[in-house]
N, CA and C of each residue as an Amber inpcrd file, in Angstrom:
protein
   453
 111.8890000 161.4210000  92.0400000 112.3210000 160.6350000  90.8960000
 113.3360000 159.5980000  91.3400000 113.1670000 158.4010000  90.8760000
 114.0880000 157.3350000  91.2560000 115.3420000 157.3930000  90.3970000
 116.4410000 157.0520000  91.0040000 117.6890000 156.9800000  90.2450000
 117.6780000 155.7130000  89.4080000 118.5980000 155.6340000  88.4540000
 118.6840000 154.4490000  87.6080000 118.9430000 153.1890000  88.4260000
 119.6500000 153.3160000  89.5510000 119.9430000 152.1590000  90.4000000
 118.6620000 151.6110000  91.0310000 117.6710000 152.4720000  91.2590000
 116.4230000 152.0380000  91.8850000 115.3520000 151.6580000  90.8630000
 115.5160000 152.0970000  89.6390000 114.5200000 151.8420000  88.6020000
 114.5950000 150.3800000  88.1730000 113.4360000 149.7500000  88.0490000
 113.3790000 148.3670000  87.5820000 113.1300000 148.3990000  86.0810000
 114.0080000 147.7720000  85.3220000 113.8830000 147.7820000  83.8660000
 112.6820000 146.9450000  83.4260000 112.1900000 147.2450000  82.2340000
 111.0300000 146.5350000  81.6940000 111.3220000 145.0470000  81.5320000
 112.5290000 144.7060000  81.0740000 112.8390000 143.2910000  80.8830000
 112.9350000 142.5480000  82.2150000 113.4180000 143.2170000  83.2420000
 113.4950000 142.5970000  84.5760000 112.0810000 142.3910000  85.1380000
 111.2300000 143.3910000  84.9580000 109.8450000 143.2850000  85.4060000
 109.1360000 142.1340000  84.6860000 109.3330000 142.0410000  83.3770000
 108.7490000 140.9590000  82.5770000 109.1790000 139.5980000  83.1140000
 110.4620000 139.4470000  83.3840000 110.9920000 138.1790000  83.8780000
 110.3730000 137.8110000  85.2290000 110.2860000 138.7710000  86.1290000
 109.7060000 138.5120000  87.4530000 108.2220000 138.1490000  87.3230000
 107.4910000 138.8470000  86.4530000 106.0720000 138.5380000  86.2590000
 105.8980000 137.1290000  85.7010000 106.7180000 136.7630000  84.7250000
 106.6040000 135.4380000  84.1200000 106.9360000 134.3370000  85.1210000
 107.9790000 134.5330000  85.9110000 108.3460000 133.5310000  86.9150000
 107.2600000 133.4080000  87.9820000 106.7200000 134.5380000  88.4040000
 105.6480000 134.5130000  89.4050000 104.4240000 133.7950000  88.8470000
 104.0570000 134.1170000  87.6170000 102.9060000 133.4670000  86.9890000
 103.1160000 131.9610000  86.9060000 104.2870000 131.5470000  86.4750000
 104.5900000 130.1190000  86.3520000 104.4880000 129.4170000  87.7090000
 105.0320000 130.0430000  88.7390000 105.0000000 129.4440000  90.0780000
 103.5820000 129.3790000  90.6370000 102.8250000 130.4460000  90.4550000
 101.4400000 130.4730000  90.9400000 100.6020000 129.4410000  90.1920000
 100.7680000 129.3810000  88.8630000 100.0150000 128.4100000  88.0630000
 100.3520000 126.9800000  88.4780000 101.6230000 126.7000000  88.7240000
 102.0270000 125.3530000  89.1530000 101.3940000 125.0070000  90.4990000
 101.3660000 125.9670000  91.4080000 100.7470000 125.7530000  92.7210000
  99.2610000 125.4360000  92.5670000  98.5660000 126.2500000  91.7810000
  97.1250000 126.0560000  91.5950000  96.8530000 124.7200000  90.8980000
  97.6310000 124.3970000  89.8630000  97.4360000 123.1320000  89.1510000
  97.6730000 121.9400000  90.0680000  98.6750000 122.0330000  90.9250000
  98.9520000 120.9570000  91.8790000  97.7790000 120.7760000  92.8310000
  97.2480000 121.8800000  93.3210000  96.1080000 121.8160000  94.2430000
  94.8690000 121.2520000  93.5360000  94.6610000 121.6290000  92.2890000
  93.5020000 121.1490000  91.5360000  93.6330000 119.6640000  91.2050000
  94.8260000 119.2210000  90.8520000  94.9980000 117.8250000  90.4460000
  94.6190000 116.8730000  91.5740000  94.8000000 117.2910000  92.8000000
  94.4000000 116.4750000  93.9390000  92.8920000 116.3760000  94.1020000
  92.1570000 117.1990000  93.3710000  90.6910000 117.2020000  93.4540000
  90.0430000 116.4890000  92.2720000  90.8730000 115.9570000  91.3790000
  90.3370000 115.2140000  90.2440000  89.7860000 116.0780000  89.1290000
  90.3360000 117.2690000  88.9670000  89.8780000 118.1520000  87.8900000
  91.0750000 118.9000000  87.3220000  91.0920000 119.0350000  86.0010000
  92.1460000 119.7940000  85.3440000  91.8140000 121.2750000  85.3110000
  92.8090000 122.0710000  84.9870000  92.6230000 123.5290000  84.9870000
  91.5900000 123.9970000  83.9700000  91.5990000 123.4340000  82.7730000
  90.6270000 123.8690000  81.7550000  89.2040000 123.6400000  82.2360000
  88.9570000 122.4520000  82.7750000  87.6170000 122.1360000  83.2620000
  87.2450000 123.0190000  84.4520000  88.2060000 123.2440000  85.3420000
  87.9540000 124.1250000  86.4860000  87.5730000 125.5250000  86.0130000
  88.3280000 126.0640000  85.0470000  88.0540000 127.4240000  84.5730000
  86.6640000 127.5270000  83.9510000  86.2530000 126.5030000  83.2010000
  84.9170000 126.5050000  82.5980000  83.8480000 126.4930000  83.6870000
  83.9930000 125.5990000  84.6580000  83.0120000 125.5210000  85.7420000
  82.9720000 126.8110000  86.5540000  84.1410000 127.3840000  86.7900000
  84.2150000 128.6240000  87.5820000  83.4860000 129.7680000  86.8800000
  83.6740000 129.9130000  85.5800000  83.0080000 131.0150000  84.8780000
  81.4940000 130.7930000  84.8510000  81.0600000 129.5480000  84.7180000
  79.6210000 129.2680000  84.7510000  79.0400000 129.5210000  86.1400000
  79.8020000 129.2310000  87.1740000  79.3560000 129.4980000  88.5430000
  79.1200000 130.9870000  88.7600000  80.0330000 131.8100000  88.2500000
  79.9590000 133.2460000  88.5100000  79.1940000 134.0470000  87.4600000
  79.0700000 133.5280000  86.2440000  78.4100000 134.2860000  85.1710000
  77.0790000 133.6840000  84.7350000  76.8020000 132.4430000  85.1150000
  75.5720000 131.7950000  84.6760000  75.7460000 131.1880000  83.2960000
  74.6490000 130.6910000  82.6970000  74.7290000 130.0370000  81.3900000
  75.3310000 130.9580000  80.3310000  76.2190000 130.3880000  79.5160000
  76.8870000 131.1330000  78.4510000  77.0380000 130.2390000  77.2290000
  77.2530000 130.8660000  76.0790000  77.5760000 130.0840000  74.8870000
  79.0060000 129.5630000  75.0230000  79.3230000 128.5350000  74.2540000
  80.6740000 127.9740000  74.3020000  81.7000000 129.0320000  73.9110000
  81.4010000 129.8300000  72.8980000  82.3650000 130.8530000  72.4730000
  82.5580000 131.9230000  73.5490000  81.4910000 132.2920000  74.2510000
  81.6130000 133.2870000  75.3300000  82.4560000 132.7390000  76.4740000
  82.2750000 131.4650000  76.7870000  83.1010000 130.8490000  77.8350000
  84.5580000 130.8530000  77.3900000  84.7980000 130.4520000  76.1420000
  86.1630000 130.4070000  75.6080000  86.8680000 131.7430000  75.6830000
  86.1480000 132.8240000  75.3860000  86.7370000 134.1640000  75.4720000
  87.1190000 134.5120000  76.9030000  86.3190000 134.0930000  77.8570000
  86.5810000 134.4300000  79.2580000  87.7180000 133.6070000  79.8530000
  87.8570000 132.3600000  79.4120000  88.8850000 131.4950000  79.9950000
  90.0960000 131.3270000  79.0770000  90.0750000 132.0060000  77.9270000
  91.1980000 132.0230000  76.9890000  91.5500000 130.6390000  76.4550000
  90.5240000 129.8770000  76.0770000  90.7350000 128.5700000  75.4640000
  90.2590000 128.6090000  74.0180000  90.9020000 127.8140000  73.1640000
  90.5030000 127.7290000  71.7650000  89.1650000 127.0080000  71.6540000
  88.5580000 127.1070000  70.4910000  87.2770000 126.4540000  70.2480000
  87.3910000 124.9390000  70.4320000  88.4650000 124.3390000  69.9220000
  88.6600000 122.8900000  70.0520000  88.8280000 122.4900000  71.5150000
  89.6080000 123.2770000  72.2630000  89.8050000 122.9830000  73.6880000
  88.5030000 123.1420000  74.4560000  87.7150000 124.1330000  74.0810000
  86.4280000 124.3550000  74.7420000  85.4890000 123.1750000  74.5050000
  85.4210000 122.7140000  73.2640000  84.5460000 121.5870000  72.9520000
  84.9480000 120.3560000  73.7540000  86.2440000 120.0940000  73.8380000
  86.7320000 118.9450000  74.6180000  86.3710000 119.0910000  76.0900000
  86.5700000 120.2820000  76.6340000  86.2650000 120.5200000  78.0510000
  84.7720000 120.3380000  78.3170000  83.9360000 120.9070000  77.4630000
  82.4830000 120.7880000  77.6480000  82.0570000 119.3250000  77.5270000
  82.6360000 118.6000000  76.5660000  82.3220000 117.1720000  76.4240000
  82.6630000 116.4040000  77.7010000  83.8470000 116.6590000  78.2670000
  84.2580000 115.9730000  79.5030000  83.3060000 116.2970000  80.6530000
  82.9770000 117.5770000  80.7790000  82.1040000 118.0100000  81.8770000
  80.6810000 117.4890000  81.7020000  80.2350000 117.4190000  80.4620000
  78.9000000 116.8900000  80.1860000  78.8580000 115.3870000  80.4910000
  79.9250000 114.6850000  80.1440000  80.0130000 113.2480000  80.4320000
  79.9540000 112.9800000  81.9390000  80.5240000 113.8900000  82.7230000
  80.4960000 113.7620000  84.1890000  79.1920000 114.3080000  84.7880000
  78.3040000 114.7840000  83.9200000  77.0060000 115.3460000  84.3080000
  77.1450000 116.5810000  85.1970000  78.1910000 117.3760000  84.9130000
  78.4100000 118.6250000  85.6450000  77.8370000 119.8210000  84.8900000
  77.6910000 119.6760000  83.5610000  77.0810000 120.7220000  82.7310000
  76.1250000 120.0740000  81.7360000  75.2400000 120.9090000  81.1900000
  74.3660000 120.4890000  80.0890000  74.4000000 121.5710000  79.0220000
  74.2060000 121.1380000  77.7820000  74.0430000 122.0710000  76.6700000
  72.5430000 122.2420000  76.4540000  72.1260000 123.5000000  76.2800000
  70.7080000 123.7770000  76.0370000  70.5790000 124.7040000  74.8350000
  69.5770000 124.4360000  74.0210000  69.3120000 125.2640000  72.8510000
  68.5050000 126.4870000  73.2750000  68.8690000 127.6340000  72.7190000
  68.1690000 128.8910000  72.9930000  66.7610000 128.8230000  72.3940000
  65.7640000 129.2170000  73.1700000  64.3730000 129.1770000  72.7020000
  64.1250000 130.1420000  71.5430000  64.7560000 131.3100000  71.5740000
  64.4910000 132.3290000  70.5550000  65.3530000 132.1710000  69.3010000
  66.4540000 131.4260000  69.3920000  67.3290000 131.2110000  68.2360000
  67.9340000 129.8180000  68.3610000  67.3560000 128.8690000  67.6560000
  67.7490000 127.4710000  67.8070000  69.1770000 127.1930000  67.3410000
  69.8210000 128.1490000  66.6880000  71.2270000 127.9790000  66.2920000
  72.1640000 128.1750000  67.4770000  71.6760000 128.8530000  68.5100000
  72.5010000 129.1930000  69.6770000  72.3230000 128.1330000  70.7540000
  73.4660000 127.6710000  71.2860000  73.4230000 126.6950000  72.3780000
  74.1710000 127.2570000  73.5720000  73.5450000 127.1110000  74.7200000
  74.1370000 127.5590000  75.9780000  74.6540000 126.3630000  76.7620000
  75.6320000 126.6340000  77.5980000  76.1340000 125.6280000  78.5310000
  75.7870000 126.1360000  79.9180000  75.2460000 125.2600000  80.7440000
  74.9410000 125.6630000  82.1160000  75.2720000 124.5340000  83.0820000
  75.4830000 124.9220000  84.3230000  75.7820000 123.9540000  85.3720000
  74.5500000 123.1290000  85.7050000  74.7630000 121.8550000  85.9840000
  73.7060000 121.0320000  86.5640000  73.7450000 121.2670000  88.0740000
  72.7820000 120.7270000  88.7910000  72.8050000 120.8440000  90.2610000
  74.0690000 120.1890000  90.8090000  74.4350000 119.0360000  90.2390000
  75.6620000 118.3520000  90.6810000  76.8930000 119.1920000  90.3530000
  76.8710000 119.8440000  89.1900000  77.9900000 120.6980000  88.7950000
  78.1390000 121.9010000  89.7090000  77.0140000 122.5020000  90.0780000
  77.0430000 123.6620000  90.9830000  77.5960000 123.2600000  92.3480000
  77.1700000 122.1200000  92.8480000  77.6650000 121.6400000  94.1430000
  79.1650000 121.3470000  94.0660000  79.5790000 120.6850000  92.9970000
  80.9820000 120.3170000  92.8080000  81.8790000 121.5520000  92.7440000
  81.5470000 122.5060000  91.8610000  82.4170000 123.6740000  91.6890000
  82.3500000 124.6000000  92.8940000  81.2290000 124.6720000  93.5690000
  81.1360000 125.5300000  94.7600000  82.1320000 125.0860000  95.8230000
  82.2280000 123.7820000  96.0420000  83.1840000 123.2670000  97.0200000
  84.6220000 123.4710000  96.5960000  84.9000000 123.1890000  95.3260000
  86.2640000 123.3500000  94.8190000  86.6580000 124.8200000  94.8060000
  85.7200000 125.6940000  94.4210000  86.0560000 127.1160000  94.3560000
  86.3520000 127.6770000  95.7470000  85.6310000 127.2230000  96.7490000
  85.9030000 127.6740000  98.1240000  87.3270000 127.2930000  98.5290000
  87.7460000 126.0920000  98.1600000  89.1220000 125.6750000  98.4640000
  90.1250000 126.5020000  97.6590000  89.8100000 126.7560000  96.4030000
  90.6750000 127.5680000  95.5400000  90.8860000 128.9570000  96.1490000
  89.8140000 129.5580000  96.6530000  89.9360000 130.8670000  97.3080000
  90.8630000 130.7980000  98.5170000  90.7330000 129.7440000  99.3060000
  91.6210000 129.5800000 100.4710000  93.0720000 129.3980000 100.0290000
  93.2780000 128.6420000  98.9650000  94.6340000 128.4390000  98.4440000
  95.2510000 129.7630000  97.9930000  94.4690000 130.5830000  97.3050000
  94.9760000 131.8800000  96.8480000  95.2120000 132.8220000  98.0220000
  94.3190000 132.7860000  99.0070000  94.5180000 133.5980000 100.2130000
  95.8420000 133.2420000 100.8780000  96.1620000 131.9500000 100.9110000
  97.4260000 131.4990000 101.4860000  98.6100000 132.1270000 100.7420000
  98.5360000 132.1570000  99.4130000  99.6410000 132.7150000  98.6300000
  99.8490000 134.2020000  98.8810000  98.7790000 134.9460000  99.0410000
  98.9080000 136.4030000  99.1390000  98.8900000 136.9250000 100.5720000
  98.8150000 136.0320000 101.5580000  98.6980000 136.5060000 102.9390000
  99.9080000 137.3120000 103.3950000 101.0470000 137.1520000 102.7560000
 102.2290000 137.9230000 103.1360000 102.2750000 139.3190000 102.5340000
 101.3000000 139.6480000 101.6940000 101.2500000 140.9700000 101.0690000
 100.3390000 141.8900000 101.8750000 100.7700000 143.1180000 102.0430000
  99.9160000 144.1070000 102.7110000  98.7840000 144.5000000 101.7630000
  97.7660000 145.1600000 102.2930000  96.6710000 145.6490000 101.4510000
  97.1990000 146.6030000 100.3840000  98.1570000 147.4400000 100.7590000
  98.7370000 148.3950000  99.8040000  99.4860000 147.6580000  98.6900000
 100.2100000 146.5960000  99.0390000 100.9270000 145.8190000  98.0200000
  99.9430000 145.1110000  97.0900000  98.8890000 144.5560000  97.6480000
  97.8710000 143.9010000  96.8180000  97.2560000 144.9030000  95.8450000
  96.9020000 146.0720000  96.3580000  96.2950000 147.1120000  95.5280000
  97.2610000 147.5500000  94.4230000  98.5270000 147.7420000  94.7670000
  99.5200000 148.1740000  93.7770000  99.6900000 147.1210000  92.6760000
  99.7620000 145.8570000  93.0560000  99.8940000 144.7830000  92.0630000
  98.6510000 144.7410000  91.1830000  97.4910000 144.7860000  91.8020000
  96.2210000 144.7310000  91.0710000  96.1240000 145.8750000  90.0610000
  96.3310000 147.0900000  90.5350000  96.2010000 148.2580000  89.6570000
  97.2800000 148.2740000  88.5840000  98.4990000 147.9140000  88.9520000
  99.5870000 147.8910000  87.9820000  99.3680000 146.8560000  86.8910000
  98.9110000 145.6720000  87.2600000  98.6810000 144.6190000  86.2710000
  97.5020000 144.9650000  85.3620000  96.4520000 145.5530000  85.9140000
  95.3220000 145.9790000  85.0810000  95.7840000 147.0220000  84.0560000
  96.5370000 147.9900000  84.5220000  97.0270000 149.0610000  83.6520000
  97.9190000 148.4920000  82.5470000  98.8080000 147.5930000  82.9220000
  99.7110000 146.9740000  81.9550000  98.9270000 146.1380000  80.9430000
  97.9420000 145.3900000  81.4190000  97.1200000 144.5790000  80.5250000
  96.3530000 145.4180000  79.5190000  95.7590000 146.5160000  79.9750000
  95.0300000 147.4020000  79.0660000  95.9700000 148.0240000  78.0340000
  97.1610000 148.4050000  78.4690000  98.1280000 149.0010000  77.5370000
  98.5520000 147.9870000  76.4790000  98.7870000 146.7500000  76.8970000
  99.1790000 145.7090000  75.9470000  98.0520000 145.4250000  74.9550000
  96.8100000 145.3760000  75.4390000  95.6650000 145.1660000  74.5430000
  95.5680000 146.2900000  73.5250000  95.7180000 147.5090000  74.0160000
  95.6470000 148.6800000  73.1390000  96.7580000 148.6400000  72.0910000
  97.9480000 148.2630000  72.5070000  99.0990000 148.2380000  71.6020000
  98.9650000 147.1630000  70.5260000  98.3100000 146.0560000  70.8580000
  98.1420000 144.9780000  69.8810000  96.8500000 145.1010000  69.0930000
  95.9550000 145.9570000  69.5570000  94.6710000 146.1080000  68.8910000
  93.7360000 144.9470000  69.1490000  94.0570000 144.1280000  70.1660000
  93.2170000 142.9700000  70.4970000  92.4060000 143.2720000  71.7370000
  91.2020000 142.7110000  71.7700000  90.3490000 142.9260000  72.9460000
  90.4730000 141.7910000  73.9210000
């Protein structure tokens, strides 16, 4: 059992997590801005790369963007010919968004760089530290979801 001197309080942990998140997000945004793409657009392209065609609402749930922000992002990406909207054959009310060939090529290159950028950030962590952070954050996230009743 840890003594009170060794125990990290919840408010201290919260502060460290928020500062780390802010710093990591700033680093990633800086790296992305040099590639001519904003974070919202990157997140949309990334989820389509890894999950395949999805509805706008499904993409929004995965990247945590509002419906209005999603529509703007899809419009920008469609204008750049990186994505297309397609109507579902079995239900014409449903529209999917999918990567074009140009979009797949674009995000594949950017995502490879993004992975290298993240590897750079975490290279000072041991495998055990990475695992502890990963498992701890997952556990905390599930507890917060459960406590708020939100999925």
